N, C-alpha and C positions, 0 to 999 in steps of 0.2 A: 439462441444466446447471441446477442448483438454487441454487448458492451461488458468488458471485464475490467474491474478496478483492482489494482494490486497496490497495497500500501507497503512502503519500504522505509526502513530506518538505517539501511546499510549493513545490518547484522548478517550473520551466517544463515539464520532462519529466513530472513527477508530475501536473501539471495535465492534460496530454494523456492520461495513463493514466486519470485520473478520468473524463475525457470518454468515452474508449473503453469503460471499464468500465460507465459509466452507460448508454451505447447498448446494450451487450450485455445488461445486466441488464433493460432495457426490452424488448428483442427476445425474450429467452428467459423473461421473467417470473421472473427469478432474484432472490434476496436479494443485496444488495450490502453487503459489510462493508468499511468505510473504516478503514484502520489507520494510525496514526501512532506511530512508535517514538521515544521520547526517549532521548538518550544522555547520561545524567547519572551522576555519581559518587554512589553511595548511592541511597537511596530517593527516588522522585519525590514532590514536595510539591504541594499544591493549586495554589499559584501557578505551578508549572511546567506543570501541565495547563491552567490558565486561559490561559496564554500562547499555546497552540495553538488555543484555542477559535475565534478569528476565522477562522483558516485552515480549520478543520473546517467551520464554518458556511458559508463560501464554497464549499467543495467539495461539501457536501450540496446546495446550490442548483444547482451546476453539474451534478451527477449527475442530479438530478431533472429539470433542463432537458433533459437528453439522454434521458430516458425511464425512469430507475430509479424504482420505486415504494416498495420496501421497503429502507430503508437503516439499518444499525446502525454505530455507531462504536466503535472500540477504541483506547485510548491506553495504551501500555506503556512501560516503561523497560528498556533493556538493549542488547545487541548486535543491530543491525537484522536481519541475515539470520536469526539464530537465533530471534528473537522473531516474525518474519514466518512462518517455517516452523512454529513451535509453534502460532501462531494459526490458520494454515491447517488444520493437523491437527485442532485442537480444534473448529473451526467446520465441519469437513467440506467445505472448499472444493473445488470442481471445477476452478477456474481461479484463477490469481494474475496480476494485471496490475500492472506497475510501470514507472516511468520508468528509462531508462538513465542512466548517469552519464558525463560527458565527461572521464574521467580520461586523462591522457597515458600513453604506453607504459610509462614507468618506474614511475609511481605504480601503474598497473594491475598490473604485474608484482610490485611489492613488497607492495601492499595488497589487490589483488583488488578486486572491486566487489560490492555487495550484490546487484544483479540477477544477476550471474554465479553467485554462490554459491547464491542461491535457486533459480535455474533448474537448476543441477546437482544439488541435493539434494532438490528437491521431488518428492513422490509424485504431484502433479497437473500438468496442463498449465500453462505460463507464457507470458505475452506480455510482451515488453519493448518499450516505446514510446519513440520518439525525437522 
């Protein structure tokens, strides 16, 4: 395993995903790619990216504290599942780690979830953390 991608939205489950991904990256001496997807109408502006910087910095410290040595960050705008999958392909990810979402049965049926969509469509292994 050379490249681990962890998708984060700053939630509690995403924090757990960053912790696990950091541990795995340290154990396997893998590059960790920390991905944040913005869901904005139109093009992302600098102020939008700046708004997630404190979250990114906190998650970098968390991943390093768990053993990750090489960390890259990616911030993109768009539909989360599609952007995560495209980033994983572009970066050659061997593993995607992400938090699960606590959607109720009705919402999950109507909307689906990012983690479910990514795990169904991904070409690499996926871990969903709760």
